[in-house]
C-alpha positions as CSV (number, residue, x, y, z in Angstrom):
1,X,-48.0,0.7,13.6
2,X,-49.2,3.2,11.0
3,X,-52.9,2.1,11.3
4,X,-52.9,1.1,14.9
5,X,-54.7,3.0,17.5
6,X,-53.3,4.7,20.5
7,X,-55.3,6.2,23.3
8,X,-53.4,8.4,25.6
9,X,-55.3,11.1,27.4
10,X,-58.2,12.7,25.5
11,X,-59.9,10.2,23.2
12,X,-58.9,8.0,20.4
13,X,-56.6,9.1,17.6
14,X,-54.6,7.4,14.8
15,X,-50.9,7.0,15.4
16,X,-48.9,8.8,12.7
17,X,-45.4,7.7,11.4
18,X,-42.6,9.7,13.0
19,X,-41.0,11.8,11.6
20,X,-43.7,12.9,9.2
21,X,-42.7,12.6,5.6
22,X,-42.7,15.8,3.5
23,X,-45.1,15.8,0.5
24,X,-43.7,14.2,-2.6
25,X,-41.1,11.9,-0.9
26,X,-42.6,8.8,-2.5
27,X,-42.4,10.3,-5.9
28,X,-38.7,11.4,-5.5
29,X,-37.6,7.9,-4.4
30,X,-37.6,6.7,-8.0
31,X,-35.5,9.7,-9.1
32,X,-33.0,9.1,-6.3
33,X,-32.5,5.5,-7.3
34,X,-32.1,6.4,-10.9
35,X,-29.4,9.0,-10.0
36,X,-27.7,6.5,-7.7
37,X,-27.5,4.0,-10.5
38,X,-25.9,6.6,-12.8
39,X,-23.3,7.6,-10.2
40,X,-22.4,4.0,-9.5
41,X,-22.1,3.3,-13.2
42,X,-19.8,6.3,-13.6
43,X,-17.6,5.1,-10.8
44,X,-17.5,1.5,-12.1
45,X,-16.2,2.5,-15.6
46,X,-12.7,3.7,-14.5
47,X,-12.4,0.6,-12.2
48,X,-13.1,-1.8,-15.1
49,X,-10.8,0.2,-17.4
50,X,-7.9,0.1,-14.9
51,X,-8.0,-3.7,-15.1
52,X,-7.3,-3.4,-18.8
53,X,-3.8,-1.9,-18.3
54,X,-1.1,-4.3,-19.3
55,X,1.4,-5.3,-16.6
56,X,4.9,-3.8,-16.5
57,X,7.0,-4.8,-19.5
58,X,9.9,-7.1,-18.9
59,X,12.2,-4.2,-19.9
60,X,11.3,-2.3,-16.8
61,X,12.1,-5.3,-14.6
62,X,15.5,-5.7,-16.2
63,X,16.2,-2.0,-15.8
64,X,15.3,-2.3,-12.1
65,X,17.5,-5.3,-11.5
66,X,20.5,-3.7,-13.3
67,X,20.1,-0.6,-11.0
68,X,21.8,-2.6,-8.2
69,X,25.0,-4.4,-9.2
70,X,25.8,-7.9,-8.0
71,X,28.5,-6.6,-5.6
72,X,28.2,-3.1,-4.1
73,X,29.6,-1.2,-1.2
74,X,27.6,1.5,0.6
75,X,29.0,4.3,2.8
76,X,26.7,4.8,5.7
77,X,26.1,7.7,8.2
78,X,28.5,7.6,11.1
79,X,31.5,6.2,9.2
80,X,29.9,2.8,8.7
81,X,29.9,0.7,5.6
82,X,27.8,-2.2,4.3
83,X,28.8,-4.6,1.5
84,X,26.1,-6.3,-0.5
85,X,26.1,-9.4,-2.7
86,X,22.8,-9.2,-4.6
87,X,21.3,-12.5,-5.7
88,X,18.0,-10.8,-6.8
89,X,15.9,-13.2,-4.6
90,X,18.2,-12.5,-1.6
91,X,21.0,-10.3,-0.5
92,X,24.1,-11.2,1.6
93,X,24.9,-8.2,3.9
94,X,28.2,-7.6,5.8
95,X,28.5,-4.4,7.8
96,X,31.2,-2.8,9.9
97,X,29.1,-3.4,13.1
98,X,29.8,-7.1,12.8
99,X,26.6,-8.2,11.1
100,X,26.9,-11.0,8.5
101,X,23.5,-12.1,7.3
102,X,21.6,-13.2,4.2
103,X,18.2,-11.6,3.7
104,X,15.5,-13.0,1.5
105,X,13.3,-10.7,-0.7
106,X,10.3,-9.6,1.3
107,X,7.8,-10.0,-0.4
108,X,9.5,-12.6,-2.7
109,X,8.4,-11.1,-6.0
110,X,10.5,-7.9,-5.9
111,X,14.1,-6.8,-5.7
112,X,14.1,-3.7,-3.5
113,X,13.1,-4.8,0.0
114,X,14.8,-7.6,1.9
115,X,14.3,-8.8,5.4
116,X,13.9,-11.4,8.1
117,X,13.2,-11.0,11.8
118,X,15.7,-8.6,13.3
119,X,17.0,-7.2,9.9
120,X,15.7,-5.2,7.0
121,X,17.2,-3.6,3.9
122,X,15.6,-1.2,1.5
123,X,17.4,-0.4,-1.8
124,X,16.3,2.6,-3.8
125,X,18.2,4.7,-6.5
126,X,21.7,4.3,-5.2
127,X,20.7,4.5,-1.5
128,X,20.1,1.8,1.1
129,X,18.3,2.0,4.4
130,X,19.8,-0.6,6.7
131,X,17.9,-1.6,9.9
132,X,19.0,-3.9,12.6
133,X,16.8,-4.7,15.6
134,X,17.9,-2.8,18.7
135,X,20.0,-0.2,16.7
136,X,19.2,3.0,14.9
137,X,18.4,2.7,11.2
138,X,21.3,3.8,9.0
139,X,21.1,5.6,5.7
140,X,23.8,4.6,3.2
141,X,24.9,5.7,-0.3
142,X,26.4,3.4,-2.9
143,X,30.0,4.1,-3.8
144,X,30.6,4.6,-7.5
145,X,33.0,2.2,-9.3
146,X,36.3,4.0,-10.2
147,X,36.1,2.4,-13.7
């Protein structure tokens, strides 16, 4: 369309590209692409270096699993109580509202979140968030062993 002819009104004239390019745009395109390459390279370096970080050591996994004992009782808001038997890949929960359920880890590769349809349990630093479908979520704190 740049070299095509257009005749509207008074005589023949050559159609110009719209919008008109400012002088020197073609020269600056090479500089823009070079700058873009540098920016992308600078952003790619941290991405590649982050892949070089080793995974968590087994010690941290052991420390996390020992944070929650095999048997624990949690006092909940509103004078409730839940008792947990922790199997690491699942948790057996009994609460004072009459719930007796075994929850698998969700997702399976961790030991802090457990759930199945209708139930969810999140364990973190001596606290538990216990959720049952149709009821309000309950915050609970682990009782310390008297020993």
